[in-house]
C-alpha positions as CSV (number, residue, x, y, z in Angstrom):
1,M,150.7,54.4,96.6
2,V,149.3,56.0,93.4
3,R,147.0,53.0,93.1
4,V,145.5,53.5,96.6
5,V,144.8,57.2,95.8
6,V,143.1,56.4,92.5
7,I,141.0,53.7,94.1
8,T,140.0,56.0,97.0
9,V,139.0,58.8,94.5
10,L,137.0,56.3,92.4
11,L,135.2,55.0,95.5
12,F,134.4,58.5,96.6
13,L,132.9,59.4,93.2
14,I,130.9,56.1,93.1
15,L,129.5,56.7,96.6
16,R,128.6,60.3,95.8
17,A,126.8,59.2,92.6
18,I,124.8,56.7,94.6
19,K,123.9,59.3,97.2
20,L,122.7,61.7,94.5
21,L,120.7,59.0,92.8
22,L,119.0,58.0,96.1
23,S,118.2,61.6,97.1
24,G,116.7,62.1,93.6
25,I,114.5,59.0,94.1
26,A,113.4,60.2,97.6
27,E,112.6,63.6,96.3
28,A,110.5,62.2,93.4
29,A,108.6,60.0,95.9
30,N,107.8,63.0,98.2
31,P,107.2,66.0,96.0
32,R,107.2,69.4,97.5
33,P,103.8,71.0,98.1
34,R,102.7,73.6,95.5
35,Q,103.4,77.2,96.2
36,P,100.3,79.2,97.0
37,A,99.0,81.3,94.2
38,Q,100.1,84.9,94.0
39,P,97.5,87.5,95.1
40,P,95.9,89.4,92.2
41,P,97.5,92.6,91.3
42,V,96.1,95.8,92.8
43,K,94.8,98.4,90.4
44,L,96.3,101.8,91.1
45,A,94.5,105.2,90.9
46,R,96.3,108.4,89.7
47,D,96.3,111.4,92.0
48,P,94.9,114.2,89.8
49,V,97.1,116.9,91.4
50,C,100.6,115.4,91.5
51,G,100.2,112.4,89.3
52,T,101.3,109.8,91.9
53,H,99.8,106.3,91.4
54,I,98.4,104.9,94.7
55,P,96.3,102.0,95.7
56,P,92.7,103.2,96.3
57,A,92.4,101.3,99.6
58,S,95.2,103.3,101.2
59,S,94.5,106.7,99.7
60,L,92.4,109.7,100.6
61,S,89.3,110.1,98.4
62,L,87.0,112.9,97.5
63,T,83.8,112.6,95.4
64,S,83.2,115.5,93.1
65,G,80.6,115.7,90.4
66,G,79.7,112.0,90.8
67,T,83.3,110.9,90.3
68,T,85.6,109.7,93.1
69,H,89.1,111.0,93.0
70,Y,92.0,109.5,95.0
71,F,94.8,111.5,96.5
72,C,98.2,110.6,98.0
73,S,98.1,113.2,100.7
74,E,95.9,115.8,102.4
75,A,97.8,118.6,100.7
76,C,96.9,117.3,97.2
77,R,93.3,116.8,98.3
78,A,93.2,120.4,99.7
79,K,94.8,121.8,96.5
80,F,92.1,119.9,94.4
81,R,89.3,121.3,96.6
82,K,90.6,124.9,96.0
83,S,90.7,124.5,92.3
84,A,87.3,122.7,91.9
């Protein structure tokens, strides 16, 4: 009885090793496509009123004295206008 159990376990291990070997060969023959490149990082602008960093594309802007300033909210932009 012990002999049958040992032979069964050995056959299971041998078949599993063969399956892993064949799947490794198949994966090497058909490599996965490369992942697309990551988009470039977005440069953030600093809100001069509250100091929040925000992407310029999604912020409010105001040009003052030839310099463009970027704001996180209308309240920050209004506060800047009052002080300038």
